[in-house]
C-alpha positions in Angstrom: 36.4 12.2 47.8 33.1 14.1 47.7 32.5 16.0 50.9 29.2 15.8 52.8 28.0 19.3 51.7 28.7 18.6 48.0 26.9 15.3 48.2 23.7 16.8 49.6 23.8 19.7 47.1 24.0 17.3 44.2 21.3 15.1 45.6 19.0 18.1 45.9 19.6 19.1 42.3 18.9 15.5 41.2 15.6 15.5 43.2 14.4 18.8 41.7 15.2 17.5 38.1 13.4 14.2 38.8 10.4 15.9 40.3 9.9 18.2 37.4 9.6 15.3 34.9 6.8 12.9 34.4 6.9 9.2 34.8 7.5 8.7 31.0 10.3 11.2 30.9 8.3 14.2 29.6 8.5 17.5 31.5 5.4 18.2 33.7 3.7 21.6 33.2 3.4 23.6 36.4 -0.1 23.6 37.7 -1.6 27.1 38.1 -5.0 28.7 38.5 -5.4 31.7 36.3 -6.6 34.9 38.1 -7.3 38.2 36.4 -3.8 39.3 37.6 -2.1 36.2 36.2 -1.4 32.6 37.3 -1.0 31.6 40.9 -0.3 28.4 42.7 -3.6 26.7 43.8 -2.3 26.8 47.4 -2.5 30.6 47.2 -6.2 30.6 46.6 -6.9 30.5 50.4 -10.5 31.1 51.5 -12.6 31.1 48.4 -16.1 32.2 47.5 -17.0 30.0 44.5 -20.0 32.0 43.0 -20.3 35.7 43.2 -21.0 38.6 40.7 -19.5 42.1 40.4 -21.4 43.4 37.4 -24.3 42.0 35.4 -26.2 43.2 32.3 -29.5 41.5 31.7 -30.3 43.2 28.4 -29.8 40.1 26.3 -27.2 38.7 23.9 -28.7 40.6 20.9 -28.6 44.0 22.6 -25.5 44.0 24.8 -22.9 46.4 23.7 -19.8 48.3 25.0 -20.6 51.7 26.5 -23.9 50.7 28.2 -22.5 51.8 31.6 -19.9 53.9 33.2 -17.0 51.6 34.2 -15.7 54.2 36.6 -19.0 54.3 38.4 -19.0 50.5 38.4 -15.6 50.5 40.0 -16.6 53.0 42.7 -19.7 51.1 43.6 -18.0 47.6 43.7 -14.7 48.4 45.3 -15.9 49.1 48.9 -17.8 45.8 49.0 -14.7 43.8 47.8 -12.5 45.6 50.2 -14.8 44.7 53.1 -14.8 41.1 51.9 -11.1 41.0 52.0 -11.1 42.5 55.5 -13.4 39.7 56.9 -11.1 37.0 55.8 -11.7 36.1 52.1 -8.8 35.6 49.8 -10.4 34.7 46.4 -13.6 35.5 44.7 -14.8 33.5 41.7 -16.7 35.9 39.5 -19.3 34.0 37.6 -20.7 36.5 35.1 -20.5 34.9 31.7 -19.8 36.5 28.3 -22.9 38.3 26.9 -24.2 39.0 30.4 -21.7 41.6 31.3 -18.3 39.8 31.8 -15.7 42.6 32.2 -12.2 41.1 32.8 -10.5 44.6 32.8 -12.8 45.9 35.5 -12.1 42.8 37.5 -8.4 43.3 37.1 -8.6 46.8 38.4 -10.7 45.7 41.4 -8.3 42.9 42.2 -5.3 45.2 42.3 -7.2 47.7 44.5 -8.8 45.2 46.9 -6.0 42.6 47.3 -8.5 39.8 46.4 -7.7 37.1 43.9 -10.5 37.3 41.3 -11.1 34.6 38.8 -13.1 35.1 35.6 -14.5 32.6 33.1 -15.0 31.5 29.5 -18.2 29.9 28.1 -21.8 30.8 27.3 -25.0 30.9 29.4 -28.0 28.9 28.1 -30.4 29.3 31.0 -33.2 31.9 31.2 -34.7 30.4 28.0 -31.6 31.2 26.0 -31.9 35.0 26.2 -28.1 35.3 26.6 -27.1 32.9 23.9 -25.6 34.7 20.8 -26.8 33.7 17.4 -23.5 32.1 16.4 -23.9 29.5 19.1 -26.9 28.0 17.3 -25.0 27.8 14.0 -21.7 26.4 15.4 -20.9 22.9 16.5 -19.8 21.9 20.0 -16.3 21.6 18.7 -16.4 25.1 17.2 -17.7 26.6 20.5 -15.0 24.7 22.4 -12.4 26.1 20.0 -13.5 29.6 20.9 -13.2 28.9 24.6 -9.9 27.2 24.3 -8.6 30.2 22.4 -9.6 32.5 25.3 -7.8 30.2 27.7 -4.6 30.0 25.6 -4.4 33.6 24.3 -6.5 35.5 26.8 -9.9 37.2 26.5 -9.6 39.9 23.8 -8.5 42.6 24.1 -7.3 42.2 27.7 -5.1 39.1 27.5 -6.7 38.0 30.8 -7.1 34.2 30.9 -10.1 32.5 32.4 -9.8 30.2 35.4 -12.9 28.1 34.7 -15.7 27.6 32.3 -19.2 29.0 33.0 -22.3 27.7 31.2 -26.0 27.6 32.0 -28.8 25.3 31.3 -32.6 25.4 32.0 -34.5 22.6 33.8 -34.2 19.2 32.3 -34.4 17.4 30.0 -31.7 19.3 28.2 -32.7 21.3 25.2 -30.6 21.0 22.0 -28.6 24.2 22.6 -28.1 23.3 26.3 -26.8 19.9 25.5 -24.4 21.5 22.9 -23.1 23.9 25.6 -22.4 21.0 28.0 -20.6 19.1 25.2 -18.6 22.2 24.4 -17.6 22.6 28.0 -16.6 19.0 28.3 -14.4 19.3 25.2 -12.9 22.5 26.5 -12.1 20.8 29.7 -10.3 18.0 27.9 -8.0 20.5 26.2 -7.5 23.0 29.1 -8.1 21.0 32.3 -10.6 23.8 33.4 -13.5 22.8 35.6 -16.9 24.0 34.4 -19.6 25.5 36.5 -23.1 25.0 35.2 -26.1 27.1 36.3 -28.5 24.2 36.3 -32.3 24.5 36.4 -33.0 21.3 38.4 -31.7 17.9 39.4 -33.0 16.3 36.3 -30.8 18.6 34.2 -27.8 17.9 36.6 -28.1 14.2 36.0 -28.4 14.7 32.3 -25.3 16.9 32.3 -23.4 14.1 34.2 -24.6 11.6 31.6 -23.2 13.9 28.8 -19.9 14.1 30.6 -19.8 10.3 30.8 -20.4 10.1 27.0 -17.6 12.6 26.4 -15.2 10.6 28.6 -14.9 13.4 31.2 -14.7 12.7 34.9 -17.7 14.0 37.0 -15.1 15.9 39.1 -14.9 18.5 36.3 -18.5 19.5 36.8 -19.8 22.0 39.4 -23.6 21.8 39.9 -24.4 25.5 40.4 -27.5 26.5 42.4 -27.9 22.9 43.7 -29.9 24.3 46.6 -32.8 25.0 44.2 -33.3 21.2 43.9 -35.5 20.1 46.8 -34.9 16.4 46.3 -31.7 16.0 48.4 -31.2 12.5 47.2 -30.1 14.0 43.8 -27.5 16.0 45.6 -26.1 12.8 47.1 -26.3 11.0 43.7 -24.3 13.8 42.1 -21.7 13.7 44.9 -21.5 9.9 44.7 -20.7 10.2 41.0 -17.9 12.6 41.9 -19.5 16.0 40.9 -19.2 19.2 42.9 -22.5 20.2 44.6 -22.6 23.9 45.0 -25.0 25.5 47.6 -24.4 29.1 46.5 -27.5 31.1 47.5 -26.5 31.9 51.1 -28.3 35.0 52.4 -30.2 36.1 55.5 -33.4 34.7 54.1 -31.8 31.2 53.4 -29.4 30.8 56.3 -31.3 28.0 57.9 -31.8 26.1 54.6 -28.2 26.3 53.7 -27.0 25.2 57.2 -29.3 22.2 56.9 -28.0 21.4 53.4 -24.4 21.4 54.5 -25.1 19.4 57.7 -27.2 16.8 55.8 -24.5 16.3 53.1 -21.8 16.0 55.8 -23.9 13.3 57.6 -24.0 11.4 54.3 -20.2 11.5 54.1 -20.0 13.9 51.1 -18.7 17.2 52.6 -15.7 16.8 50.4 -17.9 17.4 47.3 -19.6 20.6 48.6 -18.9 24.2 47.6 -20.5 27.2 49.2 -21.1 30.8 48.2 -23.7 33.6 48.1 -24.5 34.6 44.5 -24.2 38.1 45.8 -23.5 41.5 44.3 -23.8 43.3 41.9 -23.6 46.5 39.9 -26.8 46.1 37.7 -26.4 47.8 34.4 -29.4 49.9 33.5 -30.3 50.8 37.1 -29.4 54.2 38.7 -25.9 53.9 40.3 -26.0 50.1 39.7 -29.2 49.5 41.7 -29.3 47.6 45.0 -25.9 45.9 45.6 -25.8 43.0 48.1 -22.4 42.8 49.8 -20.3 39.7 50.1 -19.5 39.5 53.9 -22.6 37.7 55.2 -21.2 34.2 54.7 -18.2 35.0 56.9 -20.0 37.2 59.5 -23.2 35.1 60.0 -23.3 31.9 58.1 -20.1 30.4 59.4 -21.0 31.0 63.0 -24.4 29.4 62.4 -22.7 26.4 60.8 -20.4 26.0 63.8 -23.4 26.3 66.1 -24.9 23.4 64.2 -21.8 21.3 64.8 -19.4 22.1 62.1 -15.7 22.0 63.1 -12.9 24.2 62.1 -11.7 21.4 59.9 -15.1 21.3 58.2 -14.9 25.1 57.5 -11.4 24.6 56.1 -12.8 21.9 53.8 -15.6 24.1 52.5 -13.7 27.3 52.0 -10.1 26.1 51.2 -9.6 22.5 50.3 -12.7 22.0 48.1 -12.4 25.2 46.1 -8.7 24.5 45.6 -9.4 21.0 44.4 -12.3 22.1 42.1 -10.3 25.0 40.5 -7.0 23.2 40.0 -6.8 22.3 36.3 -7.0 18.6 35.6 -5.9 16.7 32.5 
């Protein structure tokens, strides 16, 4: 007769085998978020800033080239700011600098190791700023061809580093969407379908945000895959609520000393409307600015933790609200979805 200890041991094994297989008998893939140091469980993201920058080069897609700056200097300038951010309670920084504007995964990997922060980089292309950062091939290739490039970076890593992106970053100008901007949105949607990655879209205004959501609907992609970046720039707050009601993420990411009151009001208003679970917050801070002496004026990342959160609590936010904004929502947004 089977003794009690053996019974429970076998039952545990059976449960683990069952839980690792899908409902139709196919094995489930483990769900990970890709950081510059490798994949981690979404639950290890912790307190997350969804939109920050470490290094940016605004020279333009036709002029950007390796060797335009000293990477050792960029490391020295950036590291103290990231170390301070870690010390005030942040666990993960989502680095939103796209390709052709200075994306440097290897620098981010070094900074992640040194600071102890999880850092997440991206794939995609940036079509805002009147297309200054769109490379020539993007005009010639189809949405499927662009998506294939981005999927390859996800599957094989960003050359030559092998570092895999944890999200897609695109940009569009104010609506209605231009031809190239609409193509980038379709490419992001098709990349999402193949990788599960969310895509964060620098979005010129609410008209463009609604148009992006319409494209997603045409592509058969859930609105929850879409992060409306810089939503605070749209003054018509009803569009924030419409996007949230459709299931999109509404990102208020310009938090600074000058905008503190505005951002507190945006969060409070969205909470009152019952959509706090669709809000992401960040600062769009940084960065080492290529072309300026010693990287120029670098805005640190600790303001949100040191000043914005106390102001938000003073306005009535609870500890659970803070947990939703900094932990639950980013984790949900960054977890790959099929």
